[in-house]
C-alpha positions as a Markdown table, in Angstrom:
| # | Residue | x | y | z |
|---|---|---|---|---|
| 1 | Met | 0.0 | -0.1 | 0.0 |
| 2 | His | 1.2 | 3.5 | -1.0 |
| 3 | Phe | 0.0 | 7.1 | 0.2 |
| 4 | Phe | 0.1 | 10.3 | -1.5 |
| 5 | Asn | -1.0 | 13.8 | -0.5 |
| 6 | Ser | -4.0 | 15.2 | -2.4 |
| 7 | Asp | -4.6 | 18.8 | -1.4 |
| 8 | Gly | -3.7 | 17.9 | 2.3 |
| 9 | Leu | -5.5 | 14.6 | 2.4 |
| 10 | Gln | -3.6 | 11.2 | 2.5 |
| 11 | Ile | -4.9 | 8.9 | -0.2 |
| 12 | Ala | -4.1 | 5.2 | -0.2 |
| 13 | Tyr | -3.5 | 3.3 | -3.4 |
| 14 | Ile | -1.9 | 0.2 | -5.0 |
| 15 | Asp | 0.4 | -0.1 | -8.0 |
| 16 | His | 0.6 | -3.5 | -9.4 |
| 17 | Ala | 3.0 | -4.3 | -12.2 |
| 18 | Pro | 1.9 | -6.3 | -15.3 |
| 19 | Thr | 2.3 | -10.1 | -15.0 |
| 20 | Gly | 1.4 | -10.8 | -18.6 |
| 21 | Pro | 3.1 | -9.4 | -21.7 |
| 22 | His | 4.1 | -5.9 | -21.0 |
| 23 | Ile | 2.1 | -3.4 | -23.1 |
| 24 | Asp | 2.8 | -0.4 | -21.2 |
| 25 | Glu | -0.9 | 0.8 | -20.6 |
| 26 | Pro | -1.7 | 1.8 | -17.3 |
| 27 | Ile | -5.3 | 1.5 | -15.9 |
| 28 | Leu | -6.7 | 3.3 | -12.8 |
| 29 | Leu | -9.6 | 1.6 | -11.0 |
| 30 | Ile | -12.0 | 3.6 | -8.9 |
| 31 | His | -14.2 | 1.7 | -6.4 |
| 32 | Gly | -17.9 | 2.4 | -5.4 |
| 33 | Phe | -19.6 | 3.8 | -2.3 |
| 34 | Gly | -18.7 | 1.9 | 1.0 |
| 35 | Ser | -16.0 | -0.3 | -0.7 |
| 36 | Asn | -12.4 | 0.1 | -1.2 |
| 37 | His | -9.8 | -1.1 | -3.8 |
| 38 | Ala | -9.4 | -4.5 | -2.3 |
| 39 | Val | -13.1 | -5.4 | -2.1 |
| 40 | Asn | -14.0 | -3.9 | -5.3 |
| 41 | Trp | -11.1 | -4.9 | -7.4 |
| 42 | Val | -8.6 | -7.4 | -5.6 |
| 43 | Asn | -11.1 | -9.8 | -4.2 |
| 44 | Thr | -13.2 | -9.9 | -7.6 |
| 45 | Leu | -9.8 | -10.8 | -9.3 |
| 46 | Trp | -10.0 | -7.6 | -11.5 |
| 47 | Val | -6.3 | -6.8 | -10.5 |
| 48 | Lys | -5.1 | -10.1 | -11.5 |
| 49 | Phe | -7.0 | -10.3 | -14.6 |
| 50 | Leu | -5.9 | -6.9 | -15.9 |
| 51 | Ala | -2.3 | -7.5 | -14.9 |
| 52 | His | -2.3 | -10.7 | -16.5 |
| 53 | Ser | -3.4 | -9.1 | -19.8 |
| 54 | Gly | -0.2 | -7.0 | -19.4 |
| 55 | Arg | -1.5 | -3.9 | -17.8 |
| 56 | Arg | 0.0 | -1.8 | -15.0 |
| 57 | Val | -3.0 | -1.6 | -12.5 |
| 58 | Ile | -3.4 | 1.2 | -10.2 |
| 59 | Ala | -6.2 | 1.4 | -7.7 |
| 60 | Leu | -7.1 | 4.0 | -5.0 |
| 61 | Asp | -9.2 | 4.1 | -1.9 |
| 62 | Asn | -11.4 | 7.0 | -2.2 |
| 63 | Arg | -11.3 | 9.7 | 0.3 |
| 64 | Gly | -13.5 | 8.5 | 3.4 |
| 65 | His | -12.8 | 4.8 | 2.3 |
| 66 | Gly | -10.4 | 2.0 | 3.0 |
| 67 | Ala | -7.0 | 3.2 | 4.1 |
| 68 | Ser | -7.6 | 6.8 | 2.9 |
| 69 | Gln | -7.9 | 9.8 | 5.2 |
| 70 | Lys | -11.5 | 10.1 | 6.6 |
| 71 | Val | -13.4 | 13.6 | 6.5 |
| 72 | Tyr | -16.8 | 14.2 | 7.8 |
| 73 | Asp | -17.8 | 17.5 | 6.0 |
| 74 | Pro | -20.2 | 16.5 | 2.9 |
| 75 | Ala | -18.8 | 19.4 | 0.9 |
| 76 | Met | -15.5 | 17.6 | 0.8 |
| 77 | Tyr | -17.2 | 14.6 | -1.1 |
| 78 | His | -18.3 | 16.6 | -4.1 |
| 79 | Thr | -17.8 | 14.2 | -7.2 |
| 80 | Ala | -15.6 | 16.7 | -8.9 |
| 81 | Thr | -13.4 | 17.0 | -5.9 |
| 82 | Met | -13.0 | 13.1 | -5.7 |
| 83 | Ala | -12.1 | 13.2 | -9.4 |
| 84 | Glu | -9.4 | 15.6 | -8.5 |
| 85 | Asp | -7.7 | 13.1 | -6.3 |
| 86 | Ala | -7.8 | 10.6 | -9.3 |
| 87 | Arg | -6.1 | 13.2 | -11.3 |
| 88 | Arg | -3.5 | 14.2 | -8.7 |
| 89 | Leu | -2.7 | 10.4 | -8.3 |
| 90 | Ile | -2.0 | 10.3 | -12.1 |
| 91 | Glu | 0.2 | 13.3 | -11.8 |
| 92 | His | 2.0 | 11.8 | -8.8 |
| 93 | Leu | 2.7 | 8.8 | -10.6 |
| 94 | Lys | 4.1 | 10.9 | -13.6 |
| 95 | Leu | 1.7 | 9.2 | -16.0 |
| 96 | Gln | 0.7 | 10.9 | -19.2 |
| 97 | Arg | -2.7 | 9.2 | -19.9 |
| 98 | Val | -4.5 | 6.1 | -18.5 |
| 99 | Asp | -7.3 | 4.1 | -19.1 |
| 100 | Val | -9.9 | 4.6 | -16.2 |
| 101 | Met | -12.5 | 2.2 | -14.8 |
| 102 | Gly | -14.9 | 3.1 | -12.3 |
| 103 | Tyr | -18.0 | 1.1 | -10.5 |
| 104 | Ser | -21.1 | 2.7 | -9.3 |
| 105 | Met | -20.0 | 5.8 | -7.4 |
| 106 | Gly | -16.5 | 5.3 | -9.0 |
| 107 | Ala | -18.0 | 5.4 | -12.4 |
| 108 | Arg | -19.6 | 8.8 | -11.6 |
| 109 | Ile | -16.2 | 10.0 | -10.5 |
| 110 | Thr | -14.6 | 8.6 | -13.7 |
| 111 | Ala | -17.1 | 10.4 | -15.8 |
| 112 | Phe | -16.2 | 13.7 | -14.2 |
| 113 | Leu | -12.6 | 13.1 | -14.7 |
| 114 | Ala | -13.1 | 12.4 | -18.3 |
| 115 | Leu | -15.1 | 15.5 | -18.8 |
| 116 | Asn | -12.8 | 17.8 | -16.6 |
| 117 | His | -9.4 | 16.3 | -17.4 |
| 118 | Arg | -9.6 | 14.4 | -20.9 |
| 119 | Glu | -6.1 | 15.1 | -21.3 |
| 120 | Tyr | -5.2 | 12.2 | -18.8 |
| 121 | Val | -8.0 | 9.8 | -19.7 |
| 122 | Arg | -7.2 | 7.5 | -22.8 |
| 123 | Ser | -10.8 | 5.8 | -22.3 |
| 124 | Ala | -13.4 | 5.4 | -19.5 |
| 125 | Val | -15.4 | 2.4 | -18.4 |
| 126 | Leu | -18.6 | 3.2 | -16.5 |
| 127 | Gly | -19.6 | 0.1 | -14.6 |
| 128 | Gly | -22.6 | -0.1 | -12.6 |
| 129 | Leu | -23.9 | 3.3 | -13.9 |
| 130 | Gly | -26.2 | 3.9 | -16.6 |
| 131 | His | -28.6 | 6.8 | -17.4 |
| 132 | His | -28.6 | 7.8 | -13.7 |
| 133 | Leu | -25.3 | 9.5 | -14.6 |
| 134 | Val | -27.5 | 12.3 | -15.9 |
| 135 | Asp | -30.9 | 11.3 | -14.5 |
| 136 | Gly | -30.8 | 10.7 | -10.8 |
| 137 | Leu | -28.7 | 11.6 | -7.7 |
| 138 | Gly | -27.0 | 8.2 | -7.0 |
| 139 | Leu | -28.0 | 6.3 | -3.9 |
| 140 | Pro | -30.9 | 7.6 | -1.9 |
| 141 | Leu | -30.3 | 9.9 | 1.1 |
| 142 | Gly | -31.7 | 7.2 | 3.2 |
| 143 | Ile | -28.4 | 5.3 | 2.9 |
| 144 | Ala | -26.8 | 8.0 | 4.9 |
| 145 | Asp | -29.5 | 7.7 | 7.7 |
| 146 | Ala | -28.7 | 4.0 | 7.7 |
| 147 | Met | -25.0 | 4.6 | 8.4 |
| 148 | Glu | -26.0 | 6.8 | 11.4 |
| 149 | Ala | -28.6 | 4.3 | 12.9 |
| 150 | Pro | -27.8 | 2.7 | 16.2 |
| 151 | Ser | -27.5 | -0.7 | 14.7 |
| 152 | Leu | -28.4 | -2.7 | 11.7 |
| 153 | Asp | -31.3 | -4.4 | 13.8 |
| 154 | Gly | -33.3 | -1.4 | 13.7 |
| 155 | Leu | -33.3 | -1.0 | 9.9 |
| 156 | Thr | -36.4 | -2.5 | 7.9 |
| 157 | Asp | -35.8 | -0.9 | 4.3 |
| 158 | Pro | -33.9 | -3.5 | 2.3 |
| 159 | Met | -31.6 | -1.3 | 0.7 |
| 160 | Gln | -30.6 | 0.5 | 4.0 |
| 161 | Arg | -30.1 | -2.9 | 5.5 |
| 162 | Met | -27.9 | -4.0 | 2.6 |
| 163 | Phe | -25.6 | -1.1 | 2.4 |
| 164 | Arg | -25.3 | -0.7 | 6.2 |
| 165 | Ala | -24.3 | -4.4 | 6.4 |
| 166 | Phe | -21.9 | -4.0 | 3.5 |
| 167 | Ala | -20.3 | -1.1 | 5.4 |
| 168 | Glu | -20.0 | -3.1 | 8.6 |
| 169 | Gln | -18.5 | -6.1 | 6.7 |
| 170 | Thr | -15.8 | -3.8 | 5.1 |
| 171 | Lys | -15.3 | -2.2 | 8.5 |
| 172 | Ser | -15.9 | 1.2 | 7.1 |
| 173 | Asp | -16.1 | 4.5 | 9.0 |
| 174 | Leu | -19.9 | 4.9 | 9.0 |
| 175 | Asn | -19.9 | 8.6 | 9.8 |
| 176 | Ala | -17.5 | 9.3 | 6.8 |
| 177 | Leu | -19.8 | 7.2 | 4.4 |
| 178 | Ala | -22.8 | 9.2 | 5.6 |
| 179 | Ala | -21.1 | 12.4 | 4.8 |
| 180 | Cys | -20.1 | 10.8 | 1.4 |
| 181 | Ile | -23.7 | 10.1 | 0.4 |
| 182 | Arg | -24.8 | 13.6 | 1.4 |
| 183 | Gly | -21.9 | 15.4 | -0.5 |
| 184 | Ser | -21.6 | 13.2 | -3.7 |
| 185 | Arg | -25.0 | 13.6 | -5.3 |
| 186 | Gln | -24.1 | 15.3 | -8.5 |
| 187 | Thr | -24.9 | 14.4 | -12.0 |
| 188 | Leu | -23.8 | 15.4 | -15.3 |
| 189 | Thr | -26.1 | 17.4 | -17.6 |
| 190 | Arg | -27.0 | 15.8 | -20.9 |
| 191 | Glu | -24.8 | 18.6 | -22.5 |
| 192 | Glu | -21.8 | 17.6 | -20.4 |
| 193 | Ala | -22.2 | 14.0 | -21.2 |
| 194 | Ala | -22.2 | 14.8 | -24.8 |
| 195 | Ala | -19.0 | 16.8 | -24.4 |
| 196 | Ile | -17.1 | 13.8 | -23.1 |
| 197 | Arg | -14.5 | 13.2 | -26.0 |
| 198 | Val | -12.8 | 9.8 | -24.8 |
| 199 | Pro | -13.7 | 6.3 | -25.7 |
| 200 | Val | -16.4 | 5.2 | -23.3 |
| 201 | Leu | -17.9 | 1.8 | -22.4 |
| 202 | Val | -21.1 | 1.8 | -20.1 |
| 203 | Ala | -21.4 | -1.7 | -18.5 |
| 204 | Val | -24.5 | -2.5 | -16.3 |
| 205 | Gly | -26.1 | -5.8 | -15.0 |
| 206 | Thr | -29.4 | -6.5 | -16.6 |
| 207 | Lys | -30.9 | -7.0 | -13.0 |
| 208 | Asp | -29.5 | -3.9 | -11.8 |
| 209 | Asp | -32.2 | -1.6 | -10.3 |
| 210 | Val | -29.6 | 1.1 | -9.0 |
| 211 | Ala | -27.8 | 2.1 | -12.1 |
| 212 | Gly | -30.1 | 2.9 | -14.9 |
| 213 | Asn | -30.2 | 1.9 | -18.5 |
| 214 | Pro | -26.6 | 1.6 | -19.9 |
| 215 | His | -27.8 | 2.1 | -23.6 |
| 216 | Glu | -29.6 | 5.3 | -22.7 |
| 217 | Ala | -26.2 | 6.5 | -21.2 |
| 218 | Ala | -24.2 | 5.4 | -24.1 |
| 219 | Ala | -26.4 | 7.1 | -26.4 |
| 220 | Leu | -25.6 | 10.5 | -24.8 |
| 221 | Ile | -21.9 | 10.0 | -25.1 |
| 222 | Pro | -20.5 | 10.3 | -28.7 |
| 223 | Gly | -19.1 | 6.7 | -29.7 |
| 224 | Ala | -19.8 | 5.3 | -26.5 |
| 225 | Lys | -20.7 | 1.6 | -26.2 |
| 226 | Ala | -23.0 | -0.2 | -24.0 |
| 227 | Leu | -22.4 | -3.6 | -22.3 |
| 228 | Asp | -25.3 | -5.7 | -20.9 |
| 229 | Ile | -24.1 | -8.0 | -18.2 |
| 230 | Pro | -26.6 | -10.9 | -18.3 |
| 231 | Gly | -28.5 | -11.9 | -15.2 |
| 232 | Arg | -26.6 | -9.8 | -12.6 |
| 233 | Asp | -27.7 | -7.3 | -10.1 |
| 234 | His | -25.8 | -4.2 | -8.9 |
| 235 | Asn | -23.4 | -6.2 | -6.5 |
| 236 | Leu | -23.0 | -9.3 | -8.6 |
| 237 | Ala | -22.1 | -7.6 | -11.9 |
| 238 | Val | -18.7 | -6.4 | -10.6 |
| 239 | Gly | -16.7 | -9.6 | -10.8 |
| 240 | Asp | -18.7 | -11.0 | -13.7 |
| 241 | Lys | -16.7 | -12.8 | -16.5 |
| 242 | Val | -18.9 | -11.1 | -19.1 |
| 243 | Phe | -17.9 | -7.7 | -17.6 |
| 244 | Lys | -14.2 | -8.7 | -17.7 |
| 245 | Glu | -14.2 | -10.1 | -21.1 |
| 246 | Gly | -16.1 | -6.9 | -22.5 |
| 247 | Val | -13.6 | -4.7 | -20.8 |
| 248 | Leu | -10.7 | -6.4 | -22.1 |
| 249 | Ala | -12.0 | -6.2 | -25.7 |
| 250 | Phe | -12.8 | -2.6 | -25.4 |
| 251 | Leu | -9.3 | -1.8 | -24.3 |
| 252 | Lys | -7.9 | -3.6 | -27.1 |
| 253 | Glu | -10.1 | -1.9 | -29.8 |
| 254 | Arg | -9.9 | 1.6 | -28.4 |
| 255 | Pro | -7.4 | 3.9 | -30.1 |
């Protein structure tokens, strides 16, 4: 585990060398809400899969998550602000351009990074985020209430219970996650989505009731492609073989 300073915050990341044929193409992975680099990308074998394909794999813990510094002001979790953490990591590693893949909240961060700093983004994969990129504010605010509830036992809403249980499983800082939900509820406008000028893949499980339709999102971004992950919901799509093979094919085909 490595750390770097992002505007005063300590951000944790891993930097995994290729284990397959070295093709000198780094990829940055940005995890979802309540997760961390290990749960989202290592445990699902993404890091191993991408490294075996010859890629240098970099994955950070978003602010408030994993081993990165925790903050409790919702304003510090604006999606554009978290995209700046990713941009500073790219600069810290002295990389010119990277492929970027995010999942769920990480996909939203990836979209903001691609819009605001296209000079650093070779391509973008938006996993677990479809048309809610422009239509919808991400996870409901009730998730923040769930993080602040005295215990899981008192929660009856299925989504609240799911995210609280996941946060406890990952040993997350519940107050930091509550602030994150309250502060990261930004969308792109349709005009901003149309202004993204990098190759984009939008990949969503066909049983995902959180992300929104990937085909509608892809239609907003010039040249973007959509990938359906058959039979998978928001959680199970992350490590799916169809997702992995689709991303690898996309990376081989993009300029």
